[in-house]
C-alpha angles and dihedrals in degrees: 000000000000125000115237091240094051127072095202096235102088132026093247127088118241122248111270114267096014112133126212091253093055092049090053093050092047094051096037099046093089095054098075091045092049091047091050090049091051092049091047092051091048093050090047092050091050091047092051091047092050092048091051092047096049099031115125101230090190087078087072096056093092097047092045092049091049091049092050090046092053092048095048097034086228131099112266120190129190106201101166135060125297116216124181121194105195105164098091141074084248106043115201133214121200118193127180129202107013118177127186117195122234124233117268093239089057093057103274121248120098124328092190135024119182118186094193134000124192121185129174128187131200109237102203096058089043090061087059092050097260119123112215118179110188091178131038109159125175117188129187092003133155132182130193114212118192131180120184128214092269092057096255112143132198094224092064109090129198107298094217091059094055094052094064118092119244 
């Protein structure tokens, strides 16, 4: 036989004056919130995946070129397509038509012209802070290296730019 202060399910007596309905509400109130949180996280994950799948990566050619230009203190142009293949443990980036300007003292023009660049990175070592590039492929590329009589060379970039972290 059950005591009036005990519901029979756990070994602890209920609080005095708490009905069965109130116990159910108290214990079940977190379930709808947790369910809503799970659904929200799932919808957010699907939305992010769809954005990454259908995102036009060519929109980032200008910002990436400006960033590279500021780091090298030379004009960098990306004239071809930019494709990013994310769904792998080694994501890959394919870039077409990269041009790096030469210094004015070396005659102007382009110092580097890359027809196609493919780079892939291993994700797991990257999480630990180690950059592993299993693929760096340059196709149809040409570079013009110039050194003047004083020993100045066009492949040496501004030293202050190279000291900054990515």
